[in-house]
C-alpha positions in Angstrom: 99.9 105.7 116.2 97.1 103.8 114.7 95.9 104.9 111.3 92.3 103.9 110.5 91.1 104.9 107.1 88.2 104.5 104.6 88.9 104.4 100.9 86.2 104.9 98.3 86.3 104.8 94.5 85.2 108.1 93.1 83.9 108.9 89.6 83.7 112.7 89.7 86.4 114.7 91.6 84.9 118.1 90.5 81.6 117.6 92.4 83.4 116.2 95.4 85.8 119.2 95.5 82.9 121.6 95.5 81.3 119.8 98.5 84.7 119.8 100.3 85.1 123.5 99.7 81.6 124.1 101.1 82.7 122.3 104.3 85.8 124.5 104.6 88.3 121.9 103.3 91.3 123.4 101.5 93.2 120.9 99.4 96.9 121.1 98.6 98.3 121.5 95.2 98.7 118.1 93.4 101.7 116.2 94.8 103.3 113.4 92.7 104.1 110.4 94.9 106.1 107.3 93.9 106.0 104.4 96.4 108.0 101.2 96.4 106.5 98.5 98.7 108.8 96.0 100.3 108.0 92.6 101.8 109.8 89.6 103.2 107.2 87.2 102.0 106.1 85.9 98.6 103.7 88.1 96.7 100.9 85.6 97.2 101.4 85.5 101.0 101.7 89.3 101.2 98.8 90.3 99.0 96.4 87.4 99.1 96.8 86.1 102.6 97.5 89.2 104.6 96.5 89.1 108.3 96.8 90.9 111.5 100.4 91.5 112.5 101.7 91.5 108.9 104.3 94.2 108.2 105.1 96.1 105.0 107.7 98.7 104.5 107.4 101.5 101.9 109.9 104.1 100.5 107.9 107.1 99.2 109.4 109.8 97.0 107.5 113.0 96.8 109.1 116.2 95.4 112.4 116.5 97.4 111.2 114.4 100.3 111.9 110.7 100.8 110.2 108.8 103.6 110.5 105.4 105.0 107.2 104.0 106.3 106.4 100.8 108.2 102.8 99.6 108.5 101.7 96.8 110.7 98.2 95.5 109.9 95.7 95.5 112.7 92.1 94.4 111.9 92.4 94.8 108.0 94.4 96.6 105.3 92.9 100.0 106.2 93.7 99.7 109.9 97.4 99.8 110.7 100.0 100.9 113.2 102.1 103.3 111.2 105.6 104.6 111.7 107.3 107.1 109.4 110.5 109.0 109.1 112.3 111.1 106.5 115.4 109.6 104.9 118.1 111.2 102.8 119.0 108.5 100.2 116.4 106.0 98.8 119.1 104.0 97.0 121.0 103.4 100.2 117.8 102.6 102.1 117.0 100.1 99.4 120.3 98.4 99.9 119.8 98.3 103.7 116.4 96.8 103.3 117.6 94.1 100.9 120.4 93.1 103.3 117.8 92.8 106.0 115.8 90.4 103.8 113.2 92.9 102.4 112.6 92.9 98.6 110.6 95.4 96.4 107.3 93.9 95.3 105.0 96.7 94.0 105.4 100.2 92.7 102.5 102.7 93.1 102.4 106.1 91.2 99.8 108.6 92.1 98.9 112.3 92.2 97.6 113.3 95.6 95.8 116.3 97.0 95.6 116.5 100.8 93.6 118.5 103.2 91.9 118.4 106.6 88.2 117.9 107.1 87.7 118.7 110.7 89.9 116.3 112.6 90.3 113.9 109.7 93.0 113.9 107.0 91.5 113.7 103.5 93.3 112.6 100.3 92.1 112.7 96.7 94.2 110.3 94.8 94.6 109.7 91.1 96.3 106.3 91.0 98.0 105.1 87.9 96.4 101.9 86.6 93.6 102.1 89.2 91.7 105.4 88.9 90.4 108.0 91.4 89.9 107.5 95.1 89.1 109.5 98.3 90.7 108.5 101.5 89.6 109.7 104.9 91.7 108.8 107.8 92.0 109.3 111.5 95.1 108.9 113.7 94.2 107.3 117.0 95.6 105.6 120.0 96.7 102.0 119.4 93.9 100.5 121.5 91.1 102.4 119.7 88.0 100.4 118.6 88.4 100.5 114.7 84.7 99.9 114.0 83.7 103.0 116.0 86.2 105.1 114.0 85.0 103.5 110.7 81.4 104.5 111.5 82.6 108.1 112.3 84.5 108.2 109.0 81.6 106.8 107.0 79.2 109.4 108.4 81.6 112.2 107.3 81.9 110.6 103.8 78.1 110.1 103.5 77.7 113.8 104.3 79.6 114.5 101.1 77.1 112.3 99.1 79.4 109.3 98.9 78.3 105.7 99.5 79.6 102.8 101.5 78.9 100.8 98.4 82.0 102.3 96.7 84.4 101.2 99.6 87.7 99.7 98.5 89.1 97.6 101.4 92.4 96.8 99.7 95.4 99.1 99.6 96.7 100.4 96.3 99.6 98.0 96.5 97.2 95.0 96.7 95.0 96.3 93.9 98.1 96.7 91.6 99.2 93.2 92.6 95.8 91.8 91.6 96.0 93.6 88.3 99.4 92.1 87.6 98.0 88.6 88.3 95.2 89.2 85.8 97.8 90.0 83.1 99.9 87.0 83.7 
């Protein structure tokens, strides 16, 4: 499946949650997620020069669930072919990935609340080191026109009083990498 999403920086979750509730969106309880992002490239290649076809692998731990996720970039960082499966042992999967030439690059910690807004999945994320974000995503067929879907998603976000001006086109992993560069 192809995952196309829009991510916006958000200042006030309270106001947004009220608007979501008015639209019938029920959000989950907060879920703590810990992600380790793996790459076969140098950090500079992975996070500064990413391009269509690039692949990252992620191990996500959330409560008692551990998932392995592979994303292959399509038109940009917010447009990916995505494959995901549950795994039993993150330490063993880590060893397997290392033997295959993948190495951990970035860790992302966040608190996420999820829900559905019509046919779209919505996430309110409090990301350690980065702040608050809303993600709205649609799973589509692989050959879907991403700009058509992006317009659809923006219309929904604008109906919540959000602005395209607050769009963040980089993944959390890339943003954390860029913060790490600033500190070096």
